[in-house]
N, C-alpha and C positions, 0 to 999 in steps of 0.2 A: 500720144498722151495729151489729154486736154489741158489747156492753160491753168484751169482752176486746180486740177490735181497736181500739176507741177509745182504751183505755189504752195500747196499744202505740204507736199513732201519736202520742199526746201525749208519750210518753217520747222518741221520736225527735226531735220538734220541740224539746223542752227541751234535749237534748244539742246540737243544732245551734245553738241560741241561745247557749248557754254557750261553745261553740267559737268562734262569731263574736265574742263579747265579748272572749275572750282574744286573738284575732288583732288586734283593734282596738288593743290595748295593746302590740303588738310594736314596739319603737322603730325608727325609720328609720335606715339606715346613715349614720354620720358624726356622730350626736348625741353630745354629750360625756359626759353622765352619765345614761344611760337608767334607772338603778336608783333615782333619786330626783328630787324636784321641782327645777325650775330655781331657782338662787339669785340674789340681787340682783346686778346687773351690776357689773363692775369696769372703770374706764377704763384702756385701754392707750394711753399717750401716745407718739406717734411723732415723733421729730426727725430732721433730716438734717444741716444745716450751721449753724455759729455764726460769730461774729465781731463787730466793732464796728459794721458797717453791713450793710444788707440787700443782698446780692449777687444774689439771685434769689428766686423765690416760696417756696422751701423753706428759706430762711434764718430762723433765730430769733436775733436779736442776743443776744450773751452777757449783757448786763444783763437782758433780758427773760427769758431762761432762768433766771437766778438768781432773778428775782422769782417764777417758777413754783415753784422749790424752797422759797423762803421762805414762799410761800403755803401749800404743803402742810404745812410744819412748823408754821406759826402756827395752822392750822385743824384740826389733829389727824389728818391723813392719815398712813397708813403705807405707804411704798413697799416693795413686796415683789418678790422676784425673779420673773421671768416663769415660770421652771420651777415655782415654788411654785403659781402660778395654774394652770398646765397640769396639775400633779398633782391639784389640787382638781377640775378639770373631769373628770379621769379617775377620780375617786373614791379617790385615793390620799392626799389631804390633806383630812381631814374638815371642817376649819373654817379660816377666814381671820381675820386681825385686823380690828378695827373700821376702817372707812373705808379699804379697801385701794386702792392705785394701782400701776400698773406703768409703768416708763419703758424705752423701747426706742429704738434709733437704727439707721437703714439706711445702708449704703454705706461706712462707715469713712472719711469725709472727714478730711483732715488737721486740721481745726478741732476734731474730736472730741478729738484728742490735745492741742492747744494751749489750747482754751477750755473744753471740757466736762469732761474728766477732772479738772482741778484743782478744779472746783466739786463734782463728785460725791464727791471725797475730802473736801472741806471739810464737806459736809452728810452724808457717809456714806450715799450713795444707791446701791443696787444697780441695775444696768442691763444690758440685753442688746444686743449689737452684732451686727447682721446684715450679713455681709460677702460681697461677690462677689470671690473671690480673684484674678481676672485683673488687677485694678487694683492690688493690694498690691505695694509696692516697684517699681511699673511706671508708673502714671499720676502725673502731677505733683500732682494734687489729692488723692491718696489717702495714707493712712498706710503705713508700712513694716512688714515683719514684725517688725523689732526694736522698733518702737513698740508694736505689738500685744502682744508678749511682755512688754514693760515694764508696760503697763497691766493685763495679766492678773495680774501679781503683787500688785496692790492687793487682790485678792479680791472686788472689787466688780463686775467686768465678766465677763459670760458671752458667749462667741463662738458664733454660729450662722450658718446659711447664708442667702444671698440669691441663690442660683444661682451659676453660675460667671462669667458675664460680663453679667448683668442684661439678658436678652433681652426683647423684646416678643413674648410667645407668640401673641398675636392676629395680629400681622403675619406672624410666621413660619409660622403654620398656613396662611395664605392663599398665601404665595409659595413654600413648599417642597412637594415631592412628599411623599405620606403617609409613605413609609418614611424619607425624609430627615428629616422633622419628628419622627418617633418617635425616631430616633437622636439628634437634637439635644436633645430633652426629657430623655432618659436621661442624656446627657452633662452637661447643665446641673445636673441634680439630684445625680447620683452623683459627678461630678468635684469639685464644690464641697465636698461632704461629705468626700471623701477627702483633698483638699488641706488643708482646715482642720484635720482631725484629725491629720494628719501634722505640719504646721508648728507647731501650737499645743498639741499633746498634750491635746486636749479631746474630749469626747463631743458630737457634733453630731447632734441629732435634732429640731431645730426649723427651720422654713423661713418666710421672708418672701417672698410672691409679688411679683416685680418689677411695678411700676405697679399693684399690687393685682389683677392679672389672673389669673383661674383659671376652670376649668370642671370638669365631672365627670371628664373624662378625665385632666386634670392632677392632680386630687385623688387619683385612683386611682394614678397613677404615683408621686406623692410618698409615698404609704403604702408602695408596693412598694419604694421606694428607702430606706426605713428611717426616715422622718420620722414622729414621733408627733403632731405638731401643726403647723399652718401658719397664716399670718396675712395678711389682706387689708388694705384701707384703706377704712374706713367710719366716719363720725363718729357713733358710738354706743358704748355700753358693751358689753363682752363678757360673756357669761354661760354657764352650763352648758347652756342651751337651744340654743346655737349649734353649728354644725358644727365639730368640733375641727380640721378641716383648712382652715378659712376664718374664723378668729376676727377680729373687727373691731378696727381701731385708729384713733385720732384722728390725722390728719395735721395737725400744728401749724405755724403760721407766725408771723411777727412781729406780726400784727394781733391775735393771741390774748393781749391784755394782761390785767391782773389781773381785771377785771370779767368778761370773756368766759371767761377761764381758770377762774374760780370756777364759772361755769355749767356748763362742760364736765365738771369733775370731780364736781360735786354731783348732776347730774340726768341720768339715762339718756335722757330724752326730748328733751334739748336739746343744743346744740353744733353 
């Protein structure tokens, strides 16, 4: 092989190696903060119902919930709005306070109004309420539009979407024809967003997946419907390494007393 030809072949190989190296660092779709390293995780604490006694597996009795808030205060945690964490994941909020925690609630059960809101007002805790509008002012277990508007005036509650009537997308996909399923998904995502924005005069761009169920197709449809982040149910901290459309949340119940609750908020590997 002539020297000139050897030099030429070596140059081609070098270019190909460099090109392959660059391609290896192209972030996959859905990653939250591809421009920087993953940051330490943040626990997103998910509640549903409250009250003096345990009514079901998703009830956290009101005294236990208050013990959670007291624990966060006593141990130097800062409860931040969910939107602040989302902005951080998207690179729009460069830093978070020390020991950040997020509090969210699904469904808008009436005990949110009677039991939870008085406590978040007392402790000045911001929280996000994920709502499926079909139940509001309709189901006996749910809050009313008037109650939602009232708690919105506290400045502590952000209203976001939990689809329109809380479907099980896994079951719907099996029992509905493909075109019917597609129509149902669009309706659940778009109608919820539209109704909440109209009734509560808010910007809705976050989504909680009912039952924590999602797949790649649903993630794509949610992005197309105008949601910039969505949330699943997994007992681990959320971080910038997670898919922005499937951020994990801890589903809490009444068994998460002070000792267990402390482990949940402190350690990303436990809970």
